[in-house]
C-alpha positions as CSV (number, residue, x, y, z in Angstrom):
1,M,0.0,0.0,0.0
2,S,1.4,3.4,-1.0
3,V,0.3,6.6,0.6
4,E,1.5,10.2,1.0
5,V,1.7,10.0,4.8
6,A,2.0,7.1,7.2
7,V,1.3,8.0,10.9
8,I,2.7,5.4,13.3
9,G,0.7,5.6,16.5
10,G,-3.0,6.0,16.9
11,G,-3.2,7.9,20.2
12,I,-4.7,11.4,20.3
13,S,-1.5,12.9,18.8
14,G,-1.4,10.5,15.8
15,L,-5.1,10.7,15.1
16,A,-5.2,14.5,15.3
17,T,-2.2,14.8,12.9
18,A,-3.8,12.3,10.5
19,F,-7.2,14.1,10.7
20,A,-5.6,17.5,10.0
21,L,-3.7,16.1,7.0
22,T,-6.8,14.4,5.5
23,G,-8.5,17.7,5.8
24,R,-5.8,19.2,3.6
25,G,-6.5,16.5,1.0
26,H,-3.6,14.1,1.7
27,R,-3.8,10.3,1.5
28,V,-3.0,9.0,5.0
29,V,-2.8,5.7,6.9
30,V,-2.6,5.3,10.6
31,L,-0.9,2.3,12.1
32,E,-1.7,1.5,15.7
33,C,-0.3,-1.6,17.5
34,Q,-3.1,-1.8,20.1
35,Q,-6.5,-3.3,19.3
36,R,-8.1,0.1,19.9
37,S,-7.0,3.6,19.0
38,G,-6.9,6.5,21.4
39,G,-3.8,5.7,23.5
40,N,-4.4,6.3,27.2
41,A,-7.6,8.3,26.6
42,I,-10.0,5.7,28.0
43,S,-13.4,6.6,29.6
44,E,-15.4,3.8,31.1
45,R,-19.0,3.8,32.2
46,I,-19.5,1.7,35.4
47,G,-23.2,1.8,36.1
48,G,-23.9,5.5,36.6
49,F,-20.2,6.3,37.3
50,L,-17.7,7.4,34.7
51,M,-14.0,6.6,35.2
52,E,-11.3,8.4,33.3
53,H,-8.4,5.9,33.0
54,G,-6.2,8.7,31.5
55,P,-6.6,12.4,30.9
56,S,-9.7,13.9,32.3
57,T,-9.9,17.6,31.2
58,I,-9.3,19.9,28.2
59,N,-7.9,23.4,28.5
60,A,-10.6,25.7,27.2
61,M,-8.0,28.4,26.7
62,S,-6.6,26.4,23.8
63,E,-8.1,27.7,20.5
64,V,-6.9,24.5,18.7
65,A,-8.7,22.2,21.2
66,C,-11.9,24.3,20.9
67,D,-11.7,24.3,17.1
68,V,-11.2,20.5,17.0
69,S,-14.2,20.0,19.3
70,N,-16.3,22.2,17.0
71,E,-15.1,20.6,13.8
72,L,-15.9,17.1,15.0
73,G,-19.4,18.2,16.0
74,L,-18.7,17.6,19.7
75,D,-19.8,20.9,21.2
76,G,-23.3,19.6,21.8
77,D,-21.8,17.0,24.2
78,R,-19.4,19.5,25.8
79,V,-19.6,19.9,29.6
80,E,-18.0,22.7,31.5
81,L,-16.4,22.6,34.9
82,G,-18.9,22.2,37.7
83,A,-20.1,25.1,39.8
84,G,-19.1,23.1,42.9
85,V,-15.4,23.8,42.2
86,R,-14.9,26.7,44.6
87,R,-11.6,26.0,46.3
88,R,-8.2,24.4,45.7
89,Y,-6.7,22.0,48.2
90,L,-3.2,21.1,49.3
91,V,-2.1,18.6,51.9
92,G,-0.4,20.4,54.8
93,G,0.4,19.1,58.3
94,G,-1.4,15.8,57.6
95,R,-4.7,17.3,56.5
96,L,-6.4,19.1,53.6
97,R,-5.9,22.8,53.6
98,A,-8.4,24.9,51.7
99,I,-7.2,27.8,49.5
100,A,-9.5,30.2,47.7
101,T,-9.3,30.2,43.9
102,H,-9.0,34.0,43.6
103,P,-5.6,35.5,42.8
104,F,-4.9,36.3,46.5
105,G,-5.9,32.9,47.8
106,F,-2.5,32.0,49.1
107,L,-2.2,35.3,50.9
108,T,-5.6,34.9,52.7
109,S,-5.2,31.2,53.6
110,G,-3.2,29.8,56.5
111,Y,-1.3,27.3,54.3
112,L,1.8,29.4,53.9
113,S,3.8,31.1,56.7
114,T,3.7,34.9,57.2
115,R,7.3,35.0,55.9
116,A,6.3,33.2,52.7
117,K,3.4,35.5,52.2
118,L,5.6,38.5,52.5
119,R,8.0,37.0,50.0
120,L,5.1,36.5,47.6
121,L,4.1,40.1,47.9
122,G,7.7,41.1,47.0
123,E,7.8,39.1,43.7
124,A,7.3,42.2,41.6
125,M,10.5,43.6,43.1
126,I,12.6,40.6,42.0
127,R,14.8,41.2,38.9
128,K,14.2,39.0,36.0
129,A,16.8,36.3,35.1
130,A,20.0,37.7,33.8
131,S,20.3,35.0,31.2
132,A,17.9,32.8,29.2
133,D,19.5,29.6,30.5
134,E,17.2,26.7,31.1
135,E,16.1,26.4,34.8
136,T,14.4,23.7,36.8
137,I,10.9,24.5,38.0
138,A,12.1,24.6,41.6
139,D,14.9,27.1,40.8
140,F,12.5,29.3,38.9
141,F,9.8,29.4,41.6
142,T,12.4,29.7,44.4
143,R,14.0,32.7,42.6
144,R,10.7,34.4,42.0
145,F,8.5,33.4,44.9
146,G,10.7,32.0,47.6
147,R,11.7,28.5,48.8
148,E,8.6,27.8,50.8
149,F,6.3,28.5,47.9
150,A,8.5,26.3,45.6
151,E,8.4,23.4,48.0
152,R,4.8,23.6,49.2
153,V,3.1,24.8,46.1
154,A,5.2,24.3,43.0
155,D,6.4,20.8,43.9
156,P,3.0,19.3,44.5
157,L,1.7,21.1,41.4
158,V,4.4,19.4,39.3
159,A,3.7,16.0,40.9
160,G,0.0,16.4,40.2
161,L,0.4,17.6,36.6
162,Y,3.5,15.6,35.5
163,T,4.0,13.0,38.2
164,G,7.5,14.5,38.5
165,R,9.7,16.6,40.8
166,A,10.0,20.4,40.6
167,G,13.8,20.0,41.3
168,E,14.2,17.8,38.2
169,L,11.9,19.1,35.5
170,S,12.6,21.9,33.1
171,M,10.7,25.2,33.4
172,S,10.0,24.7,29.7
173,V,6.7,22.9,30.8
174,F,5.4,26.4,31.9
175,P,6.3,28.5,28.9
176,R,3.7,31.2,29.6
177,L,5.3,31.9,33.0
178,V,8.7,32.2,31.4
179,E,7.2,34.5,28.8
180,L,5.7,36.7,31.5
181,E,9.0,37.2,33.2
182,R,10.8,38.0,30.0
183,E,8.1,40.5,28.9
184,F,7.2,42.2,32.1
185,G,10.1,41.3,34.5
186,S,7.5,39.9,37.0
187,I,5.0,37.2,37.0
188,T,2.6,39.1,39.3
189,A,2.9,42.3,37.3
190,G,2.5,40.5,34.0
191,M,-0.6,38.7,35.1
192,L,-2.2,41.9,36.3
193,L,-1.3,43.8,33.2
194,R,-2.6,41.1,30.9
195,R,-5.8,40.9,32.8
196,W,-6.2,44.7,32.5
197,R,-5.5,44.5,28.8
198,G,-8.1,41.8,28.4
199,G,-5.5,39.2,27.3
200,A,-5.3,35.5,28.1
201,M,-4.1,34.5,31.5
202,P,-1.6,31.7,32.1
203,G,-4.3,29.8,33.9
204,S,-7.0,27.6,32.4
205,R,-10.7,26.9,32.1
206,L,-11.5,23.3,31.8
207,F,-14.0,21.2,30.0
208,S,-14.8,17.7,28.9
209,W,-17.6,15.8,27.1
210,R,-20.6,14.0,28.4
211,D,-19.0,10.6,28.0
212,G,-15.5,11.7,28.9
213,I,-12.2,12.4,27.1
214,A,-12.4,9.2,25.0
215,T,-15.1,11.0,23.1
216,L,-12.3,12.8,21.2
217,P,-10.3,9.9,19.8
218,V,-13.5,8.0,19.0
219,A,-14.7,11.0,17.0
220,L,-11.3,11.4,15.3
221,A,-11.1,7.7,14.3
222,R,-14.7,7.9,13.0
223,G,-13.8,10.9,10.9
224,L,-10.7,9.1,9.5
225,G,-12.7,6.0,8.6
226,G,-10.9,3.0,7.2
227,V,-7.4,4.6,7.2
228,V,-6.9,3.6,10.9
229,H,-5.4,0.1,11.1
230,T,-5.4,-1.2,14.7
231,G,-3.6,-4.3,15.8
232,T,-0.8,-3.4,13.4
233,A,2.7,-3.4,15.0
234,V,5.4,-1.6,13.0
235,R,8.6,-3.7,13.2
236,R,11.0,-1.6,11.2
237,L,11.2,1.8,9.4
238,Q,13.5,2.0,6.4
239,S,14.5,5.0,4.2
240,L,14.1,4.5,0.5
241,G,15.7,7.8,-0.6
242,T,12.4,9.1,-2.0
243,G,10.3,7.9,0.9
244,Y,10.0,5.3,3.5
245,R,9.2,1.6,3.7
246,I,7.3,0.4,6.8
247,D,7.5,-3.2,7.8
248,A,4.4,-4.3,9.7
249,G,5.1,-8.0,9.8
250,A,2.0,-10.1,9.1
251,D,0.1,-7.0,8.2
252,G,2.3,-6.3,5.2
253,T,4.5,-3.4,4.2
254,F,3.6,0.1,3.5
255,A,5.3,2.8,1.4
256,A,5.0,6.5,2.2
257,A,6.4,9.7,1.0
258,T,6.4,11.0,4.6
259,V,6.2,9.3,8.0
260,V,5.0,10.8,11.3
261,I,6.1,8.9,14.4
262,A,3.4,9.5,17.1
263,T,4.3,6.8,19.6
264,Q,5.7,6.8,23.1
265,P,9.3,8.1,23.2
266,H,10.9,4.7,23.9
267,V,9.1,3.2,20.9
268,A,10.1,6.2,18.8
269,A,13.7,5.7,19.8
270,G,13.6,2.1,18.4
271,L,12.0,3.2,15.1
272,L,14.6,6.0,14.7
273,D,17.5,3.8,15.5
274,G,19.6,3.4,12.3
275,L,17.8,6.4,10.7
276,D,18.9,9.3,12.9
277,A,21.1,8.8,15.9
278,C,20.5,12.3,17.2
279,A,16.7,12.0,17.5
280,A,16.9,8.4,18.5
281,S,19.2,9.3,21.4
282,A,16.9,12.2,22.4
283,A,13.8,10.0,22.4
284,G,15.5,7.2,24.3
285,S,16.6,9.5,27.1
286,I,13.1,10.5,28.0
287,D,11.7,8.4,30.8
288,A,8.1,7.9,31.7
289,P,7.7,6.3,35.2
290,P,4.7,4.1,35.9
291,V,1.5,5.5,37.3
292,A,-1.5,3.8,38.8
293,I,-5.0,5.4,39.1
294,V,-7.4,4.2,41.7
295,Y,-11.1,5.1,41.1
296,L,-13.5,4.8,44.0
297,G,-17.2,5.5,44.1
298,F,-19.0,6.1,47.4
299,E,-22.5,6.9,48.7
300,R,-22.5,10.6,49.4
301,S,-23.2,10.0,53.1
302,A,-20.0,7.9,53.4
303,V,-17.8,11.0,52.7
304,S,-17.7,13.8,55.2
305,H,-15.7,16.3,53.1
306,P,-17.6,18.8,50.9
307,L,-15.4,17.9,47.9
308,D,-15.7,21.5,46.7
309,G,-12.7,21.5,44.5
310,L,-10.9,19.8,41.6
311,G,-9.2,17.6,44.1
312,F,-5.9,18.0,46.0
313,M,-2.2,17.7,45.6
314,T,0.4,16.5,48.1
315,P,3.9,17.9,48.8
316,E,6.5,15.2,48.9
317,A,7.5,16.4,52.4
318,E,4.2,15.1,53.6
319,G,5.5,11.5,53.1
320,R,2.2,10.2,51.6
321,S,2.1,7.5,48.9
322,L,-0.8,9.4,47.3
323,I,0.5,12.0,44.8
324,G,-2.8,13.7,44.5
325,A,-6.5,13.1,43.8
326,Q,-9.4,14.4,41.7
327,F,-13.0,14.9,43.0
328,C,-14.4,13.5,39.7
329,S,-18.1,14.0,40.5
330,T,-17.6,17.6,41.4
331,M,-15.5,18.4,38.4
332,F,-18.2,17.5,35.8
333,A,-21.9,16.6,35.9
334,G,-22.9,13.1,35.3
335,R,-19.8,11.4,36.7
336,A,-21.7,9.6,39.5
337,P,-25.3,8.6,40.2
338,A,-27.5,10.7,42.3
339,G,-26.6,10.4,45.9
340,H,-23.1,9.3,45.2
341,V,-19.6,10.8,44.7
342,A,-16.5,9.6,42.9
343,V,-12.8,10.3,43.5
344,S,-9.6,9.2,41.7
345,G,-6.2,8.8,43.5
346,Y,-2.9,8.8,41.7
347,F,0.1,6.7,42.8
348,G,3.7,6.3,41.5
349,G,5.5,8.6,39.2
350,V,9.0,9.7,39.9
351,R,8.4,9.8,43.7
352,A,7.4,6.1,44.1
353,P,7.5,4.1,40.8
354,D,7.3,0.8,42.7
355,T,4.1,1.8,44.3
356,A,2.4,2.1,40.9
357,R,3.3,-1.6,40.2
358,L,1.5,-2.9,43.3
359,A,-1.4,-5.3,42.8
360,S,-4.8,-3.7,42.4
361,A,-6.1,-5.0,45.8
362,D,-3.1,-3.4,47.5
363,L,-3.6,-0.1,45.7
364,I,-7.3,0.0,46.6
365,D,-6.4,-0.6,50.2
366,R,-3.9,2.3,50.2
367,A,-6.3,4.6,48.4
368,R,-9.1,3.8,50.9
369,S,-6.8,4.5,53.8
370,E,-5.6,7.8,52.3
371,F,-9.1,9.0,51.5
372,A,-10.4,7.9,54.9
373,D,-7.8,10.1,56.5
374,L,-8.0,13.1,54.2
375,I,-11.7,13.3,53.1
376,G,-13.4,11.2,55.7
377,A,-14.4,8.4,53.3
378,C,-15.7,5.5,55.4
379,G,-17.2,2.1,54.6
380,Q,-17.0,0.0,51.5
381,P,-16.9,1.9,48.1
382,V,-19.7,1.1,45.7
383,V,-17.1,1.0,42.9
384,A,-13.4,0.3,43.0
385,R,-11.2,0.1,39.9
386,V,-7.5,0.4,39.2
387,R,-5.7,1.3,36.0
388,H,-2.0,0.5,35.8
389,W,0.1,2.5,33.3
390,P,3.6,0.9,33.0
391,C,4.6,4.0,31.0
392,G,3.3,7.2,32.5
393,L,3.9,10.8,31.6
394,P,7.2,11.8,29.9
395,Q,9.6,13.7,32.2
396,Y,10.8,17.1,30.8
397,R,14.1,17.1,32.6
398,L,16.8,19.8,32.2
399,G,18.1,19.8,28.7
400,H,14.6,19.1,27.2
401,D,14.8,22.3,25.1
402,G,17.8,20.8,23.3
403,K,16.0,17.5,22.7
404,R,13.0,19.3,21.3
405,R,15.3,21.1,18.9
406,D,16.7,17.7,17.9
407,F,13.1,16.5,17.1
408,E,12.1,19.6,15.2
409,S,15.3,19.5,13.1
410,L,14.8,15.8,12.2
411,P,13.2,16.6,8.8
412,E,16.3,18.6,7.8
413,R,18.5,15.5,8.3
414,R,15.9,12.9,7.2
415,P,13.5,14.7,4.8
416,G,9.9,13.5,5.2
417,L,10.4,12.1,8.7
418,F,8.6,13.8,11.6
419,V,7.8,13.1,15.2
420,T,4.9,14.3,17.3
421,G,3.5,13.4,20.7
422,N,3.2,14.3,24.3
423,Y,7.0,14.6,24.9
424,L,7.5,17.6,22.6
425,A,5.5,20.5,23.9
426,G,3.5,19.2,26.8
427,P,1.5,16.1,27.8
428,S,-1.9,17.6,28.2
429,V,-4.6,16.8,25.6
430,A,-4.7,20.4,24.4
431,A,-0.9,20.5,24.1
432,C,-1.0,17.3,22.0
433,L,-3.6,18.8,19.7
434,E,-1.6,22.0,19.3
435,Q,1.5,20.0,18.5
436,A,-0.4,17.8,16.1
437,A,-1.6,20.8,14.2
438,R,1.9,22.2,13.9
439,T,3.2,18.8,12.7
440,A,0.4,18.5,10.1
441,A,1.3,22.0,8.8
442,R,5.0,21.1,8.5
443,V,4.1,17.8,6.7
444,D,1.8,19.7,4.3
445,R,4.5,22.2,3.5
446,F,7.0,19.4,2.9
447,L,4.7,17.6,0.5
448,A,3.9,20.8,-1.4
449,S,7.6,21.7,-1.8
450,A,8.5,18.2,-2.8
451,G,5.7,18.0,-5.4
452,E,4.1,15.2,-3.3
453,P,6.4,12.4,-4.4
454,A,5.0,8.9,-4.4
455,A,7.1,6.2,-2.8
456,A,6.4,3.7,-5.5
457,G,7.4,0.1,-6.0
458,I,6.3,-1.3,-2.6
459,G,2.8,-2.6,-2.0
460,A,1.0,-4.3,0.9
461,D,2.0,-7.9,1.2
């Protein structure tokens, strides 16, 4: 089979790239090794409950994400963040500490010390970085907001969003904050000025769909029709000079003028081996520690906490095995039956990878113990499910900017070969959609400049 574009990997990144390219009139095939497409975007109905096995929200500030939802005809099923989300919660001193969601929430709460609050107020007086050198998240937040804020706010935030440590990950995961410092010299001043000007803030409004995040890949695959081949494992990728030969074992061989690798980084490293040592090395150096998600549904009367937030995050200094949690039934309507609530607990990541590998029964016991202590959840849950992810979220460690440049320059060294995915510009669904749009545009330009050459001579076995 000969096509213009072969996309290897049928997760959200691969499907979105393929969908954008078909919209530009290109002949595309998607090759996915699993029996279903969509990657880790899995939404499961369990009676009246809905469990998200992977991502659970979309950033409504992303124009690309909103445009994709509209183009796929999904806006009628869109659900906005619930009105019950009124506070943010962090674990402090062994209990949940409520913090108002308004801009001065950390100043009016008792979560931070008086000294830390004064340091926050002085952020606008701190000079911006003298150089553009890459920093860790911990270094950036310590320099701008003080050590206590970095340890008690930034670190649990990084654990909750990326299952990593603020002292290890690159500040490149928060590009808008870096941009604010460069433009205004202060994060606080920049946020206030942007709000005054009516510009977008570096926060987010969140949404989903009635049947969860899996609605997106299902709709993308439906829109692509028969070009999505599931259960098709790519064994080898070979350059032909005018295109690429894809060996899919028993499923045959495919020829393509261009190839987009949209797999997990360790898989991309294997496919790139022998084609481009630079990109293969960069992909192989990105680790993704395991994560386990424990989903519990309770009768409302069994949980004493008001659950009036998105969930909570846990600083590493608290010594808990639970990284953080989501209050699923508060976040979006229709996530639990009437008279019931649902919560998800997250284990593993960089902090405790071995914990994520525990048996389901052990993880459920740990989650029940943690939730009993922190939100007063008592008795037997109505629903208890566990999802193990052997490969979790990619870690954007120091030096990631250089790796990203290696990926972006790959087509210069190997014309027609591209990579996309959650390890380039952010692991969120919105970031993946934005990266997919950029990748599709680059592929389109390449095919136009090359006169859309056909990699002929090789058909499906």
